[in-house]
C-alpha positions as semicolon CSV with decimal commas, in nm:
position;residue;x (nm);y (nm);z (nm)
1;M;-0,008;0,020;0,005
2;K;0,125;0,360;-0,095
3;I;0,027;0,657;0,149
4;V;0,112;1,018;0,131
5;F;0,116;1,242;0,418
6;L;0,102;1,616;0,353
7;H;0,232;1,851;0,622
8;P;0,387;2,196;0,616
9;N;0,691;2,114;0,796
10;L;0,875;1,882;1,040
11;T;1,093;2,123;1,221
12;Q;0,880;2,173;1,550
13;M;0,943;1,964;1,860
14;A;0,574;1,949;1,903
15;G;0,318;1,676;1,957
16;T;0,155;1,662;1,633
17;E;0,494;1,626;1,458
18;R;0,580;1,373;1,675
19;V;0,262;1,157;1,653
20;I;0,303;1,190;1,265
21;I;0,649;1,083;1,258
22;D;0,618;0,785;1,506
23;K;0,329;0,662;1,303
24;I;0,494;0,672;0,949
25;N;0,798;0,517;1,093
26;Y;0,606;0,234;1,249
27;L;0,401;0,175;0,917
28;A;0,699;0,157;0,705
29;E;0,902;-0,054;0,944
30;K;0,627;-0,297;1,072
31;S;0,353;-0,302;0,808
32;G;0,579;-0,269;0,479
33;Y;0,360;0,019;0,339
34;E;0,515;0,248;0,089
35;I;0,529;0,587;0,295
36;V;0,605;0,930;0,153
37;I;0,601;1,254;0,372
38;L;0,555;1,547;0,161
39;T;0,628;1,888;0,321
40;Y;0,589;2,213;0,151
41;E;0,786;2,479;0,360
42;H;1,048;2,278;0,537
43;G;1,349;2,424;0,363
44;G;1,682;2,312;0,484
45;H;1,606;2,280;0,848
46;P;1,673;1,961;1,046
47;I;1,367;1,718;1,102
48;A;1,263;1,754;1,481
49;Y;1,248;1,364;1,541
50;P;1,422;1,083;1,369
51;I;1,262;0,943;1,043
52;S;1,293;0,579;0,952
53;P;1,512;0,529;0,631
54;K;1,232;0,340;0,484
55;V;1,017;0,658;0,470
56;T;1,078;0,918;0,202
57;H;1,058;1,282;0,279
58;I;1,028;1,510;0,003
59;D;0,996;1,896;0,051
60;L;0,806;2,069;-0,240
61;N;0,981;2,416;-0,118
62;I;0,662;2,638;-0,132
63;C;0,767;2,884;0,171
64;F;0,431;3,044;0,276
65;Y;0,587;3,174;0,591
66;Q;0,786;3,431;0,367
67;L;0,447;3,598;0,306
68;Y;0,523;3,787;0,620
69;N;0,779;3,974;0,464
70;Y;0,519;4,158;0,266
71;N;0,237;4,400;0,373
72;R;-0,104;4,257;0,355
73;L;-0,200;4,346;0,019
74;F;0,084;4,198;-0,146
75;R;0,059;3,902;0,094
76;L;-0,267;3,803;-0,052
77;Y;-0,154;3,843;-0,410
78;N;0,173;3,630;-0,332
79;K;-0,017;3,366;-0,139
80;S;-0,231;3,299;-0,450
81;K;0,072;3,262;-0,659
82;L;0,221;3,031;-0,381
83;T;-0,093;2,825;-0,365
84;K;-0,112;2,753;-0,739
85;K;0,265;2,660;-0,736
86;L;0,194;2,398;-0,448
87;Q;-0,110;2,268;-0,631
88;K;0,102;2,203;-0,936
89;K;0,392;2,032;-0,760
90;F;0,180;1,823;-0,569
91;D;-0,060;1,699;-0,852
92;A;0,266;1,607;-1,047
93;F;0,388;1,413;-0,765
94;V;0,072;1,228;-0,677
95;I;0,012;1,135;-1,050
96;K;0,343;0,986;-1,073
97;F;0,340;0,806;-0,737
98;K;-0,011;0,682;-0,755
99;P;-0,097;0,659;-0,364
100;D;-0,368;0,470;-0,233
101;I;-0,438;0,701;0,043
102;I;-0,363;1,076;0,092
103;V;-0,370;1,207;0,450
104;T;-0,320;1,545;0,623
105;V;-0,440;1,724;0,948
106;T;-0,717;1,964;0,952
107;Y;-0,593;2,292;1,052
108;Y;-0,368;2,397;0,726
109;V;-0,629;2,525;0,474
110;E;-0,364;2,513;0,183
111;A;-0,316;2,151;0,248
112;L;-0,664;2,069;0,249
113;K;-0,733;2,285;-0,066
114;T;-0,450;2,126;-0,244
115;I;-0,578;1,757;-0,163
116;A;-0,935;1,831;-0,254
117;R;-0,849;1,960;-0,586
118;C;-0,614;1,702;-0,676
119;P;-0,756;1,505;-0,999
120;Y;-0,592;1,177;-0,883
121;Q;-0,875;0,961;-0,728
122;A;-0,709;0,832;-0,387
123;V;-0,882;0,798;-0,056
124;R;-0,847;1,138;0,116
125;M;-0,836;1,141;0,485
126;L;-0,802;1,403;0,774
127;E;-0,654;1,355;1,103
128;S;-0,792;1,605;1,368
129;H;-0,544;1,683;1,630
130;V;-0,716;2,000;1,775
131;D;-1,059;2,039;1,943
132;K;-1,263;2,171;1,655
133;R;-1,403;2,433;1,861
134;F;-1,052;2,618;1,910
135;L;-0,928;2,553;1,546
136;L;-0,719;2,825;1,431
137;S;-0,825;3,052;1,712
138;N;-0,637;2,951;2,020
139;D;-0,476;3,276;2,081
140;P;-0,712;3,517;2,281
141;T;-0,513;3,837;2,152
142;V;-0,654;3,782;1,811
143;K;-0,985;3,940;1,930
144;Q;-0,822;4,275;1,957
145;D;-0,744;4,278;1,553
146;F;-1,041;4,305;1,329
147;I;-0,881;4,208;1,035
148;T;-0,702;3,891;1,202
149;Q;-1,036;3,805;1,299
150;M;-1,171;3,814;0,940
151;R;-0,861;3,605;0,828
152;L;-0,949;3,335;1,097
153;F;-1,317;3,340;0,980
154;Y;-1,219;3,262;0,643
155;E;-0,961;3,005;0,734
156;N;-1,243;2,824;0,952
157;W;-1,477;2,830;0,654
158;G;-1,229;2,705;0,438
159;V;-1,119;2,412;0,642
160;N;-1,499;2,327;0,698
161;H;-1,550;2,362;0,295
162;Y;-1,273;2,162;0,194
163;A;-1,307;1,894;0,469
164;K;-1,647;1,805;0,317
165;Q;-1,451;1,674;-0,001
166;F;-1,263;1,423;0,193
167;D;-1,366;1,056;0,268
168;L;-1,311;1,038;0,619
169;L;-1,184;1,239;0,939
170;V;-1,023;1,043;1,217
171;A;-1,068;1,213;1,551
172;L;-0,891;1,149;1,895
173;T;-1,202;1,165;2,098
174;Q;-1,571;1,085;2,039
175;A;-1,665;1,430;2,136
176;D;-1,425;1,580;1,858
177;A;-1,564;1,344;1,622
178;N;-1,930;1,461;1,695
179;N;-1,843;1,800;1,616
180;W;-1,697;1,710;1,278
181;S;-1,976;1,476;1,202
182;K;-2,191;1,711;1,015
183;Y;-1,921;1,785;0,762
184;L;-1,807;1,425;0,678
185;N;-1,780;1,071;0,811
186;T;-1,563;1,025;1,119
187;R;-1,404;0,754;1,304
188;V;-1,207;0,764;1,636
189;I;-0,861;0,621;1,683
190;T;-0,632;0,744;1,956
191;N;-0,276;0,842;1,926
192;M;-0,008;0,600;1,962
193;V;0,249;0,708;2,202
194;H;0,621;0,687;2,208
195;V;0,653;0,539;2,585
196;N;0,891;0,431;2,816
197;K;0,869;0,039;2,809
198;G;1,152;-0,046;3,021
199;T;1,138;-0,185;3,364
200;Y;1,294;0,117;3,517
201;H;1,035;0,389;3,635
202;S;1,062;0,694;3,818
203;N;1,115;0,646;4,199
204;L;0,905;0,946;4,289
205;Q;1,150;1,050;4,542
206;N;1,281;1,359;4,359
207;K;1,098;1,701;4,473
208;R;1,024;1,800;4,108
209;V;0,718;1,871;3,953
210;I;0,736;1,876;3,562
211;F;0,531;2,038;3,286
212;A;0,617;1,965;2,913
213;G;0,428;2,134;2,629
214;R;0,452;2,437;2,404
215;Y;0,506;2,804;2,564
216;S;0,167;2,922;2,397
217;P;-0,177;3,079;2,550
218;E;-0,350;2,756;2,509
219;K;-0,146;2,582;2,750
220;G;-0,280;2,785;3,047
221;I;0,068;2,850;3,185
222;D;-0,037;3,150;3,371
223;D;-0,271;2,960;3,583
224;L;-0,012;2,714;3,651
225;F;0,222;2,996;3,791
226;K;-0,072;3,093;4,031
227;I;-0,128;2,731;4,143
228;W;0,264;2,684;4,195
229;A;0,260;3,011;4,411
230;I;-0,011;2,816;4,656
231;V;0,210;2,509;4,648
232;Y;0,522;2,702;4,727
233;Q;0,372;2,827;5,050
234;K;0,349;2,478;5,186
235;H;0,637;2,311;5,006
236;P;0,912;2,563;4,927
237;D;1,174;2,270;4,898
238;W;1,011;2,139;4,577
239;Q;1,056;2,255;4,221
240;L;0,857;2,303;3,914
241;D;1,033;2,253;3,584
242;L;0,870;2,349;3,247
243;Y;1,009;2,219;2,906
244;G;0,911;2,334;2,587
245;T;0,951;2,585;2,309
246;G;0,707;2,877;2,194
247;T;0,631;3,244;2,161
248;L;0,572;3,305;2,545
249;Y;0,931;3,149;2,633
250;D;1,085;3,504;2,726
251;E;0,776;3,629;2,886
252;L;0,760;3,318;3,108
253;N;1,118;3,299;3,182
254;A;1,120;3,672;3,311
255;K;0,791;3,597;3,515
256;A;0,971;3,297;3,676
257;K;1,259;3,472;3,784
258;M;1,070;3,763;3,927
259;M;0,830;3,554;4,135
260;N;1,142;3,350;4,279
261;I;0,925;3,040;4,359
262;N;1,145;2,751;4,246
263;I;1,009;2,763;3,872
264;T;1,258;2,710;3,601
265;I;1,180;2,755;3,233
266;H;1,384;2,519;2,996
267;N;1,423;2,484;2,624
268;P;1,277;2,166;2,459
269;T;1,491;1,842;2,532
270;E;1,552;1,539;2,337
271;D;1,557;1,326;2,663
272;I;1,218;1,409;2,781
273;F;1,185;1,066;2,916
274;G;1,503;1,130;3,122
275;K;1,321;1,441;3,275
276;Y;1,026;1,240;3,368
277;M;1,245;0,980;3,544
278;E;1,370;1,266;3,732
279;S;1,033;1,390;3,840
280;S;0,753;1,280;4,082
281;I;0,437;1,440;3,917
282;L;0,327;1,572;3,558
283;V;0,103;1,867;3,557
284;L;-0,115;1,989;3,259
285;S;-0,282;2,326;3,275
286;S;-0,408;2,340;2,922
287;I;-0,728;2,543;2,845
288;F;-0,811;2,268;2,568
289;E;-0,621;1,952;2,468
290;A;-0,711;1,746;2,185
291;F;-0,544;1,452;2,326
292;G;-0,261;1,505;2,580
293;L;0,045;1,321;2,446
294;V;0,260;1,413;2,743
295;I;0,014;1,252;2,993
296;V;0,062;0,897;2,834
297;E;0,441;0,976;2,825
298;A;0,480;1,056;3,189
299;M;0,225;0,775;3,295
300;S;0,448;0,524;3,119
301;C;0,740;0,655;3,354
302;G;0,530;0,595;3,656
303;L;0,428;0,967;3,721
304;P;0,101;1,044;3,865
305;V;-0,059;1,322;3,661
306;V;-0,262;1,620;3,776
307;S;-0,452;1,796;3,495
308;F;-0,742;2,039;3,440
309;D;-1,054;1,857;3,298
310;C;-1,041;2,071;2,982
311;P;-1,195;1,970;2,649
312;F;-1,125;1,705;2,553
313;G;-0,826;1,497;2,581
314;P;-0,734;1,438;2,956
315;R;-1,074;1,301;3,053
316;N;-1,015;1,038;2,776
317;I;-0,696;0,931;2,955
318;I;-0,715;0,994;3,314
319;T;-0,922;0,788;3,538
320;E;-0,997;1,036;3,836
321;G;-0,832;0,906;4,152
322;H;-0,695;0,598;3,970
323;D;-0,405;0,684;3,761
324;G;-0,421;1,077;3,803
325;F;-0,636;1,362;3,903
326;L;-0,869;1,571;3,697
327;I;-0,935;1,900;3,845
328;P;-1,249;2,100;3,772
329;D;-1,174;2,340;3,481
330;R;-0,961;2,638;3,596
331;N;-1,018;2,560;3,947
332;I;-0,660;2,675;4,074
333;H;-0,706;2,599;4,448
334;A;-0,835;2,254;4,378
335;F;-0,535;2,190;4,166
336;A;-0,286;2,307;4,420
337;N;-0,445;2,102;4,680
338;R;-0,432;1,778;4,463
339;I;-0,054;1,872;4,397
340;C;0,009;1,923;4,762
341;Q;-0,176;1,583;4,871
342;L;0,063;1,401;4,640
343;I;0,370;1,577;4,773
344;E;0,272;1,483;5,124
345;S;0,179;1,127;5,065
346;E;0,432;0,910;4,906
347;G;0,202;0,612;4,928
348;L;-0,044;0,789;4,713
349;R;0,199;0,879;4,463
350;Y;0,321;0,533;4,429
351;K;-0,019;0,390;4,408
352;I;-0,132;0,621;4,146
353;G;0,201;0,620;3,954
354;Q;0,170;0,224;3,943
355;N;-0,177;0,250;3,802
356;A;-0,050;0,509;3,541
357;I;0,188;0,255;3,411
358;Q;-0,076;-0,007;3,344
359;T;-0,277;0,294;3,162
360;A;-0,007;0,369;2,927
361;K;-0,003;0,038;2,774
362;K;-0,319;0,094;2,603
363;Y;-0,148;0,342;2,365
364;Y;0,140;0,114;2,276
365;P;0,195;0,117;1,901
366;E;0,115;-0,259;1,873
367;V;-0,213;-0,160;2,017
368;I;-0,316;0,138;1,819
369;I;-0,132;0,072;1,469
370;P;-0,352;-0,257;1,388
371;Q;-0,651;-0,021;1,403
372;W;-0,502;0,204;1,132
373;V;-0,405;-0,078;0,923
374;S;-0,756;-0,205;0,928
375;L;-0,904;0,117;0,851
376;Y;-0,635;0,188;0,565
377;E;-0,742;-0,166;0,423
378;E;-1,125;-0,105;0,454
379;L;-1,102;0,233;0,272
380;T;-0,875;0,115;-0,008
381;N;-1,100;-0,188;-0,070
382;Q;-1,411;0,051;-0,079
383;N;-1,229;0,286;-0,311
384;K;-1,158;0,002;-0,548
385;H;-1,516;-0,114;-0,547
386;E;-1,631;0,240;-0,630
387;E;-1,398;0,243;-0,918
């Protein structure tokens, strides 16, 4: 079977890129599929995560990010030119390669439009990695800019319009699938997660709490700082470490130093599992979360997890009081109290952490990938019958 994945670039050390790369690596290595990952604005940058030599990566070199060098009027004109160039290159590749399935994620209008307009009759599939209600509008500051709001309105319209021309959307949760169901057929398959499968887990003795994720508004890190200020009053010997990258790095770093309550902002690390092993609790403060990759990663290392019960992902992974704690959304004091409870009870940390290890096993590749293989076979068989 031949599958093409289309994505803007693979430069970001972020959850979507990790999921895509892990999946295509596994499919190429274990299922024998011929996999091509097409990017269109990757350039000469290194790929964020290792790609299997059995996966082909081709960059079409259509650099939409360069549009920001122009004013808004010329930006629109040049975007139209680049979109046509992308369509021409993509069509030429697809017609030559003859894939069975073409896949992209839901929030890049250029990718959706390109696939929808391609004349080659392959199965067209979307993957949803963001709660639809927050699609393309996860920065609260955009509400202050009318022109930006109009752009987001158009892009949301574009996503919905082109999504209707796809055969199927695969969501991470049933709630997100329901939100997409009026546009196209949907299925639910959770992410496979690159997890710790070793016999060694965190001993939960280090006085460290860890956060891993983007430094961006939707991660709710301002609330996490407020939470930690409460925890610090009771447990000033504990440390909160944040690992990630994003637009808020400098702002958060300055704030952490000013507050002086044992918060350290780190750049992303290639050894995030080593950092989990050195920690005793994972915290997730997201305003919304389509899945929550870091929850399963940390669970696989034996960490109890404390997360806001935000839409939608955490509640689909965490069983309250069993392998972690779900906090009523934005209840800062309840969140702080749970962290303190885990800090003060080594026995509770161990019990929750052991249960978390078992929960993580549900997301092993050998559990999730067969669901994808079955779906791919089903869709291609249907497509052959229709032809």
